[in-house]
C-alpha distance (Angstrom), angle and dihedral (degrees) to the residues before:
residue distance angle dihedral
M1 . . .
G2 3.75 . .
W3 3.82 91.9 .
I4 3.82 90.0 51.9
I5 3.76 91.7 54.1
F6 3.81 90.5 45.5
L7 3.82 92.3 51.5
A8 3.79 90.6 45.4
L9 3.81 90.3 54.9
C10 3.79 93.2 44.7
F11 3.78 96.4 49.5
G12 3.79 106.5 15.0
L13 3.81 98.4 56.4
P14 3.86 94.8 49.6
L15 3.77 90.3 48.5
L16 3.78 90.7 51.2
L17 3.79 89.8 50.6
F18 3.80 90.9 48.3
L19 3.81 90.8 49.4
A20 3.82 90.9 50.4
A21 3.85 89.6 48.5
F22 3.80 88.6 50.9
V23 3.85 93.1 53.3
V24 3.82 92.1 46.1
G25 3.81 89.6 46.7
C26 3.81 90.7 58.0
I27 3.81 92.0 51.4
E28 3.82 108.2 32.2
R29 3.78 121.7 91.9
H30 3.76 115.4 -134.6
P31 3.83 123.5 -155.9
V32 3.76 118.4 -123.6
R33 3.76 92.0 -147.0
M34 3.78 113.5 52.9
F35 3.83 102.7 -164.8
E36 3.74 140.7 15.3
S37 3.75 127.5 -155.7
A38 3.82 116.8 -84.0
Q39 3.79 137.2 153.1
L40 3.80 108.5 -111.5
Q41 3.79 117.0 -138.6
S42 3.78 92.6 -162.2
A43 3.78 140.9 -2.8
S44 3.83 130.4 -139.6
D45 3.77 123.2 -112.5
Y46 3.82 87.7 -105.6
M47 3.75 93.8 54.2
Q48 3.81 92.8 45.2
A49 3.85 92.6 49.2
V50 3.79 93.5 48.3
A51 3.81 90.8 45.9
R52 3.82 91.5 52.0
D53 3.80 90.5 53.3
A54 3.80 90.7 46.7
Y55 3.81 92.2 50.8
A56 3.81 89.8 52.1
L57 3.82 88.5 56.5
G58 3.80 92.5 51.3
Y59 3.80 100.0 -96.5
Q60 3.79 117.9 146.1
W61 3.79 128.5 -148.0
R62 3.80 112.2 -109.7
D63 3.81 107.6 171.3
G64 3.76 147.7 -28.5
G65 3.81 123.1 -121.7
I66 3.78 148.2 -175.5
H67 3.79 125.7 -141.4
T68 3.78 115.8 -91.5
K69 3.84 92.4 -136.4
F70 3.83 105.4 27.8
R71 3.77 94.5 32.9
D72 3.86 115.4 -159.4
K73 3.78 91.8 -6.2
I74 3.82 84.6 84.7
Q75 3.82 117.3 38.0
A76 3.77 128.9 -178.9
G77 3.73 145.2 -174.7
L78 3.80 125.9 -141.0
L79 3.80 120.5 -147.5
L80 3.79 133.4 -179.3
S81 3.79 125.1 -145.8
S82 3.81 119.8 -121.2
D83 3.83 91.5 -110.6
R84 3.83 89.7 48.5
L85 3.80 91.5 -128.7
T86 3.80 96.1 112.5
L87 3.78 137.1 47.9
A88 3.81 116.1 -160.7
I89 3.81 122.3 -153.5
V90 3.81 116.6 -162.3
G91 3.80 113.6 -172.1
D92 3.79 133.6 178.9
G93 3.80 137.3 167.2
H94 3.81 145.9 92.7
I95 3.78 132.1 -73.2
A96 3.79 116.3 -169.4
G97 3.81 89.4 -15.7
M98 3.81 93.0 -53.2
R99 3.82 123.3 118.8
S100 3.78 115.6 -116.1
R101 3.83 119.3 -170.4
K102 3.75 126.1 166.1
S103 3.79 140.7 158.5
I104 3.81 121.0 -162.0
L105 3.79 129.1 -171.3
I106 3.79 111.5 -162.5
C107 3.82 136.0 177.2
K108 3.79 137.8 164.4
L109 3.80 122.1 -129.4
R110 3.78 121.1 -139.6
N111 3.82 89.8 -111.3
G112 3.83 90.3 59.7
Q113 3.76 98.4 -100.2
I114 3.78 121.4 134.9
V115 3.82 125.1 -139.3
M116 3.82 120.5 -159.8
T117 3.79 130.4 179.8
V118 3.81 116.7 -170.0
D119 3.77 137.9 177.7
E120 3.82 100.0 -137.8
A121 3.79 135.4 46.8
G122 3.78 99.4 -117.9
T123 3.79 113.2 157.0
A124 3.80 130.7 -30.8
E125 3.80 121.5 -82.9
L126 3.82 108.5 -113.7
D127 3.84 98.3 174.5
P128 3.83 109.6 101.3
L129 3.83 90.6 -151.8
T130 3.81 94.8 54.5
T131 3.80 124.9 85.5
R132 3.82 110.5 -160.5
Q133 3.80 123.0 -173.9
I134 3.78 119.8 -169.4
I135 3.79 122.7 -150.9
M136 3.78 106.1 176.9
N137 3.84 115.0 -130.4
A138 3.83 92.8 -13.9
N139 3.75 119.1 166.6
F140 3.78 118.1 -124.7
N141 3.81 94.3 -95.1
E142 3.79 91.2 55.0
L143 3.76 91.3 47.8
H144 3.77 92.7 48.6
R145 3.78 93.6 49.6
A146 3.79 93.6 48.3
H147 3.81 91.2 46.2
V148 3.77 94.4 50.8
A149 3.80 90.8 46.1
K150 3.85 90.7 53.0
L151 3.80 91.1 49.5
M152 3.80 89.9 54.4
E153 3.82 88.8 61.6
L154 3.83 95.0 50.9
P155 3.82 139.8 60.9
P156 3.84 117.3 -74.0
A157 3.80 118.7 -67.9
E158 3.81 122.3 -123.4
P159 3.83 113.3 -121.4
F160 3.80 118.3 -120.9
P161 3.80 116.7 -127.1
P162 3.83 115.9 -93.0
E163 3.80 90.5 -111.9
A164 3.81 92.4 50.4
G165 3.83 115.3 157.8
W166 3.76 141.1 156.4
E167 3.81 90.7 -54.4
Q168 3.79 89.9 72.6
I169 3.86 90.4 50.7
D170 3.82 90.5 47.3
E171 3.77 91.1 52.7
L172 3.78 92.8 52.4
Y173 3.84 92.7 47.2
R174 3.79 92.8 46.8
G175 3.83 89.5 54.7
K176 3.83 90.5 48.0
S177 3.82 92.0 49.8
D178 3.81 93.2 47.9
R179 3.76 91.3 53.2
V180 3.80 93.8 47.4
V181 3.83 90.5 50.2
Q182 3.81 91.2 47.9
R183 3.83 88.6 55.4
G184 3.81 90.4 56.3
L185 3.82 93.9 -114.1
A186 3.82 95.8 115.6
Q187 3.75 141.5 12.3
Y188 3.81 131.2 -143.4
T189 3.80 112.5 -116.2
D190 3.79 100.2 -160.1
P191 3.85 136.1 43.3
R192 3.84 92.0 -114.2
R193 3.78 91.3 55.3
E194 3.81 92.5 -128.4
F195 3.78 94.3 132.7
F196 3.79 135.8 36.6
R197 3.78 138.1 -173.4
Y198 3.80 125.2 -150.3
T199 3.81 118.9 -115.4
M200 3.79 116.7 -126.3
W201 3.80 92.1 -94.5
G202 3.83 91.0 45.4
S203 3.81 91.5 50.2
F204 3.81 91.2 46.5
R205 3.82 89.9 53.9
T206 3.81 95.6 45.0
S207 3.82 95.0 46.5
I208 3.78 117.3 22.9
L209 3.81 102.3 24.9
H210 3.82 92.6 40.2
G211 3.74 92.7 45.6
I212 3.78 93.9 50.6
G213 3.78 89.8 46.7
Q214 3.81 91.1 53.9
L215 3.79 90.6 50.2
L216 3.80 88.5 58.9
V217 3.82 92.6 56.7
P218 3.86 105.8 94.3
A219 3.82 94.6 -159.1
N220 3.78 90.9 61.1
Y221 3.81 91.5 68.6
W222 3.75 96.9 61.3
R223 3.80 96.3 31.0
T224 3.81 92.0 54.1
Y225 3.80 88.8 72.1
K226 3.78 95.7 41.3
R227 3.78 108.4 129.0
R228 3.79 117.0 -112.6
P229 3.79 131.1 -179.2
R230 3.79 112.8 -77.6
């Protein structure tokens, strides 16, 4: 009897969470643009620690930002690598009382592909032109090393302009959203195409299939509890 309860907890609870995420994914509107430019009055310990590591690797601060949907509940910093091949987004804040922290390294290849390296699982990548690698709870040095290693395996990256800002991120995400919509995995919810909602198949892939896939990655179990700056 005890083993039955144990197995039910191990497999039943995740499936319930995936099912809830699927339902929310079918209803929730997602912004195409993540952040808009804003002067930050302060930065969390997490953002400061990540920024220090980025500066040590030659990254330069480009701009601060607030989330386009949750406004100043989620703040972010945008940094540019010294070779101008990578933009780094470092975000932190609270949504419905829950902490949300994420760092994203992103670049565009000359053939139009996008490469992203992130430190949390999030949702599945549905854009066929985007390669996303996930390194749970990685610090910035780990993210940077993994990102550079991935770029070495792919066609050359296209440098961002020296004055790169959120506009370059917006352009990449608009292209990603257009391609996902064209594949029938999402639909725009407004005439200006600022928000989209996943279709049932799109939500199933981003929640249940992606969640099960992440459960099958052994490294995620020990990296989930890896300590990060608060």
